[in-house]
N, C-alpha and C positions, 0 to 999 in steps of 0.2 A: 504494500500500500504506500502511495506517495504521501510524504509528509513535508512540513516546513523544515528547513535546515537550521543548523546551529546559529547561522548569522541572520535568521529570520526570513530568508528568501524562499520563494516557492521553487519547486524543482526546475521550472523553465525560466526563472528570472536571472538575468545577467547582473553582474556587479556594475557599479558606476564606471562609465567609460570616459576617457580623456585622450585627446589627440592634438598634437601641435606640430606644425611644419616649420622648416627653416630654423631649427634650433641650434645647428652647428654651422658656424660661418665659413669654415675652411673647406667644407664638403660641397660638392656640386648640388647635392640635395640631402635633406635630412628630415627626420620626424621622430617624435616620441609617441608611444602608445601605452596607455595604462588601462587595466581592468582590475578594479579594486586595488590591492596592494602589489599586484604584479606590474612591473614597468620595464619597457625595453626601448632603447635608442637604436635607430638605424641611420647609417650614413652611406651615401652613394658617391662614388668617385668614378668619373668617366662619362662617356666612352673614351678609352685611350687606345691608341693604335696598337695593333697586334693582338693575337689570341694566345691562350694558354696551350701548352703541349696537349696533343690528342684531341683538340677541338677543331671544328670545321671552320676553315678560314673564310668560307663563303657566307658565313653567318656571324652575327655578333655573339660574343661569349659572355656568359653571366658567371661571376665568381662570388661565392658567399663565404665570409669569414665570421665564425661565431666566437665571441669573447665572453666567457663566463664571468660572473660577478667576482669570484675569487678562484685561484688555482688554475690548473692546466685544463685544456679541453680533453674530454674523455669520450668513451664509446657512444654514449647517448647524445652528446653534443655533435659528434661527427654525423650521427644519423639525422639529427635536426638540420645540420648544414645541407645534407643531400636532399632532404624533403623540401627545404626552402628553395634550394637551387632549382629543382625540377618544377616547383610551383611557379617560380618567377620566370623560368624559361617558357612556360606555357602561356603566360599572360603578356610577355613582352614581344614586340615585333622584331625578330632577330635578323630580318633581311634588309632593314633600312640602313644600318651601319655595319656592313660586313667587315670582317677582319679587325674587329675592335673588342676590347674587354671592358665591361662595366663591373666594378667591384661594389658589393654591398657588405658593409661591416655591421654586424649585429652585436650590440653591447647589452648584456643583461644588467639592469640596475637593481631589480629585486624580483625574486621568484616566490609568489604565493599561489601557485597553481595556474594551469592553462598557459604555460610559458611559450610553447611552440606557436600557438595561434596568435598570441600577442606579438611575437616576432614577425609572423607573416603579415599581420595587419600593419605593423610599423614599417616593414620593408615596402609594402605597397604604397603607403603614403609618402615615403621617402622617394620612391621612383617618380611619383607624380611631381613632387617638389623639384626633382632634378630635370624634369621635362623629358624623361625617357619615353620613346614611343611604345604604347601599349595597346593590345587588342581590346582590353576592357579592364576595369578595376576588379578587385576580389576582396572578399571578407572571409575570415576563418572563425570557426567555432569548435569548441571541445565538448563532446557529449560523453558522459560517463554512465556505466551500468553498475548499479548497486547490487549487493547480494540478493536483495528481494526482487530483482528483475525490473525495477523501475529506472527511468532515465533522469539524470540531472544534467544541467548545462552549466558551463563556466565554473568548474570546481575550484575550491581553495586547495592549498597544499595538504591540509589535514584531510579534506574530503577525498583527495586523490589516493591517499594511503588506504582508504577503506573500500575502494572500488575494485571490481573484478574485471572490468573491461573498459576500453577507451576507444572512441572514434574521433579522429581529427579530420574535420571536413572543411573544404574551401569551396565557396560558391562564387559565381560571377555576380558582380554588382549591377544587375539589370541594365546593361548597355549604357551606363554613365561612364564614358571613357574619353580618352584623348584622341580617339579616331576622328577623322573628318565627319562632320554632321551628315546624318542620313544613313550611315552604315549601322545596321542592326544585326547583321549576320557576320560570322567569322568562318571563313572557308565553307560557306554554304549552309551553316547551321546556326539557328537562333540560340543565344546564350542565356535567355532568361531562366530556363528551367534546368540548366546543366549543372554539372559538378566538375570542378577543376582537379581537386586532390582529395583522396580518401585513404587514410591510414588507420589501421586498427591495431590495438595491443590488447593482450589478455584473452579472456574467454567470452565469446559472444556468438549466439546462434544467428542464422540468417534473419529470422523474424525480429530478433532484438536489434540487429544492425539496421533493418528497415525502419524500426521505431526511432532509432537514433537519427537516421537520415531525415525522417519526417519532422522531428523536433528541431533538428539543426537547420533545416531549410526554413522553417517558420521563424526561427530566431535570426536567421541571416537577413531577413527583411528589416528588422530593427537595426542591425549592424550597418546595413547598406544605407539606411536613412541617416544614421549618425555620421558615417564616413562622408556622405555627400554634403551634409551640412557643414562638417568640419573643413572640408576642402574648399567649398564655396566661400566660407567666411574668411578664408585666408588667401584668396586669389590675388590680392595686390602684390604678394611676394613673387608672383610669376614674372612681373615686369623686369625684375633684376636678373631673372634666369633666362630671358628671352634669347640672349646671344648664344 
């Protein structure tokens, strides 16, 4: 049975959201993203000439560097780097600046749960701030499966320790993008109802996963609205990035 959580939220309620762009002046683009007490900074550098080894020189290369709050990067952080890289590759237009590399530095400020999705949301906002060509924006949400079989969204660190399954989901932000006006399809497919990234950890049946997907998609609408408002309210910073 679904009940209210320790912090008073309902199972589908997100923590307070905060987003700011242009927070680091030496980066080509930057953003901070907070969900409750979890906070991540993302900085974008590039595009710079040349691609990394084993990358396709006919396309732009996306490089992600994850920096923990303390200590060295571990196995989990390396997995987060790969998930974030693949997600950003799928939303950026890689054919516009071929044979270049864009680096995204992710700095963890504080981790109180749902860290990966906060990093994805921060990176997406930073790419917008840097003026990197994108197919569409994206929002990420973490859905957790409790022992009782019910789904909760946007867990705290304490809640994560009690869960038996996780689904990290990334959805397109309903065609609010930096593409030219009038383009509502990407490679022939509408993006409103798609999913960009889906990663699961732990034990979860197909039925339980579909329940997470349903709850996550519903919550993504709220995240999309928040991201849209945040980016529109800070549009004046774009004039300094126009070059």
